[in-house]
TIGU-971968 format. One line per field, with one value per residue (C-alpha): residue number from 1; residue in one letter; x, y, z. Coordinates in steps of 0.2 Angstrom, whole numbers, plus 2048, in hexadecimal, padded with zeros to 3 digits. Example, Ala and Ser with C-alpha at 12.3 -4.5 7.8 and 13.67 -1.06 7.14 Angstrom:
// residues 2
nr	(1/2) .
rest	(A/S) .
xx	(83E/844) .
yy	(7EA/7FB) .
zz	(827/824) .
***
This chain:
// residues 91
nr	(1/2/3/4/5/6/7/8/9/10/11/12/13/14/15/16/17/18/19/20/21/22/23/24/25/26/27/28/29/30/31/32/33/34/35/36/37/38/39/40/41/42/43/44/45/46/47/48/49/50/51/52/53/54/55/56/57/58/59/60/61/62/63/64/65/66/67/68/69/70/71/72/73/74/75/76/77/78/79/80/81/82/83/84/85/86/87/88/89/90/91) .
rest	(M/T/R/F/L/I/V/T/M/L/I/I/F/G/F/L/T/I/I/A/I/Y/N/D/G/V/L/G/I/F/N/S/I/T/H/T/Y/G/S/F/Q/I/Y/V/D/L/V/I/A/C/I/L/I/N/I/W/I/W/K/D/A/K/L/K/N/R/N/P/W/I/W/I/I/M/T/L/L/S/G/C/F/S/P/L/I/Y/L/L/T/R/K) .
xx	(BFA/BF8/BEC/BF8/C07/BFD/BFA/C0A/C10/C02/C0B/C1A/C19/C0D/C19/C28/C1C/C18/C29/C2D/C1D/C26/C35/C35/C24/C16/C20/C32/C2E/C2A/C3A/C45/C3F/C48/C58/C61/C60/C5E/C50/C47/C48/C42/C34/C31/C31/C22/C1A/C1B/C17/C08/C01/C03/BFA/BEC/BE9/BEA/BDF/BD2/BD1/BCE/BC0/BB7/BB6/BB0/BA4/BAE/BB0/BC4/BC2/BC5/BD3/BDA/BD7/BDE/BEE/BF1/BF0/BF7/C04/C05/BF8/BE8/BEC/BF1/BE2/BD7/BE3/BDB/BCB/BCB/BC0) .
yy	(BD7/BE9/BE3/BD8/BE4/BF0/BE3/BDF/BF0/BF2/BE2/BE7/BF9/BF1/BE8/BF4/C02/BF3/BF0/C03/C05/BF6/BFD/C0F/C12/C1E/C2D/C25/C27/C38/C3E/C34/C41/C50/C44/C4A/C56/C47/C3D/C4F/C4E/C3E/C44/C53/C48/C3D/C4B/C54/C42/C40/C51/C4B/C3B/C44/C52/C43/C3B/C48/C49/C37/C35/C44/C3C/C2B/C33/C2E/C38/C3E/C44/C35/C30/C41/C41/C2D/C32/C3F/C33/C23/C2A/C20/C12/C1A/C1F/C0C/C05/C12/C0B/BFA/C00/C0B/C03) .
zz	(99B/9A3/9B0/9B7/9B6/9C0/9CD/9CE/9D0/9DE/9E9/9E8/9EA/9FA/A00/A00/A07/A17/A19/A1A/A26/A31/A31/A32/A34/A2E/A34/A31/A1F/A21/A2A/A1E/A0F/A19/A1C/A0D/9FE/9F5/9FE/9FE/9E9/9E8/9F3/9E8/9D8/9DF/9E2/9D3/9CA/9D5/9D2/9BF/9C2/9C9/9BB/9B0/9BC/9BC/9A8/9A7/9B4/9AB/99C/9A5/9AE/9BE/9CE/9CC/9DF/9E8/9DD/9E1/9F2/9F4/9E8/9F8/A05/9FC/9F0/9E0/9E8/9E2/9CF/9CF/9D7/9CA/9BA/9C2/9C2/9B1/9A3) .
***
């Protein structure tokens, strides 16, 4: 059941990302961050969440003898896609 939810989130979030890139372009997504204080607050919230997720990934990967750096770098580049894939590949 958990894997089903993770895959579902990946599909929905991936679809939303494709629509956003199609409509606004990659730079358009980043330009919208500074459009209002509200959108900037959401961005900062996402950054804080990704930092906390990376701390968890670091600790969990070390316990499972996995290299955490690939996941941390991919989280910095792709946001929540990497942690969701990490959860799918986690034993």
